[in-house]
C-alpha positions as CSV (number, residue, x, y, z in Angstrom):
1,M,-8.7,-2.2,83.5
2,D,-5.6,-3.9,81.9
3,K,-4.2,-7.3,82.8
4,N,-1.1,-5.8,84.5
5,T,-3.2,-4.0,87.0
6,I,-5.2,-7.2,87.6
7,Q,-2.0,-9.1,88.1
8,E,-0.7,-6.6,90.8
9,Q,-4.1,-6.7,92.5
10,L,-4.3,-10.4,92.3
11,K,-0.8,-10.8,93.8
12,E,-2.0,-8.7,96.8
13,I,-5.2,-10.8,97.2
14,I,-3.4,-14.2,97.1
15,A,-0.5,-13.0,99.3
16,V,-2.6,-13.6,102.4
17,Y,-3.0,-17.3,101.4
18,V,0.5,-18.2,100.3
19,P,2.4,-19.8,103.2
20,E,5.9,-19.1,101.7
21,K,5.8,-15.4,101.0
22,E,9.3,-15.4,99.2
23,I,7.6,-17.2,96.3
24,L,5.7,-14.1,95.5
25,D,9.0,-12.1,94.7
26,N,9.4,-14.1,91.4
27,L,5.7,-14.6,90.6
28,T,5.1,-15.5,86.9
29,L,1.9,-16.2,84.9
30,E,2.8,-19.8,84.7
31,Y,2.7,-20.3,88.5
32,D,0.1,-22.9,89.5
33,L,-2.0,-21.7,92.4
34,I,-2.0,-25.0,94.2
35,N,1.2,-26.8,93.2
36,D,3.6,-23.8,93.0
37,L,2.1,-21.4,95.5
38,K,1.0,-24.1,97.9
39,I,-2.5,-22.6,98.3
40,N,-4.9,-25.2,99.5
41,S,-8.2,-25.8,97.7
42,A,-10.3,-24.2,100.6
43,H,-8.3,-21.0,100.2
44,I,-8.9,-21.0,96.4
45,V,-12.6,-20.4,97.3
46,D,-11.6,-17.6,99.6
47,I,-9.5,-16.0,96.8
48,V,-12.4,-16.2,94.4
49,L,-14.7,-14.6,96.9
50,D,-12.2,-11.9,97.5
51,V,-11.8,-11.3,93.7
52,E,-15.6,-11.2,93.2
53,E,-15.9,-8.6,95.9
54,K,-13.0,-6.5,94.7
55,Y,-14.2,-6.4,91.0
56,D,-17.9,-6.7,91.6
57,I,-18.1,-9.8,89.4
58,M,-19.4,-13.3,89.6
59,I,-17.1,-16.2,88.7
60,E,-19.0,-19.4,87.9
61,D,-17.9,-22.8,89.1
62,D,-16.6,-23.9,85.7
63,A,-14.5,-20.8,85.4
64,I,-13.0,-21.5,88.9
65,M,-12.0,-24.9,87.7
66,Q,-10.0,-23.3,84.8
67,M,-8.1,-21.0,87.2
68,G,-5.1,-23.2,87.6
69,T,-2.3,-20.7,87.0
70,I,-1.9,-17.0,87.7
71,G,-2.2,-16.3,84.0
72,Q,-5.5,-18.2,83.7
73,A,-6.9,-16.5,86.7
74,I,-6.0,-13.1,85.2
75,D,-7.6,-13.9,81.9
76,I,-10.9,-15.0,83.6
77,I,-11.0,-11.9,85.8
78,H,-10.2,-9.6,82.9
79,G,-12.9,-11.2,80.8
80,K,-15.5,-10.8,83.6
81,V,-14.5,-7.2,84.2
82,L,-14.9,-6.4,80.5
83,E,-18.4,-8.0,80.6
84,K,-19.6,-5.6,83.2
């Protein structure tokens, strides 16, 4: 699975948790999940659980702490998918 596919699927997953949906129209890899997308920290956990279920992977706590931006999240997910 390539990173572009993961990006599109991640966008669908996080859309549920983004309060201002119009932000998703111009989503870039640099967007910060909390500061730019206004996703609260409790929903970050929900997103991780959704991602783990979708890709049948396990994301460790230290990796979650590194998922600050969309790009970082994609890199971590992609790495975990490749490890399977």
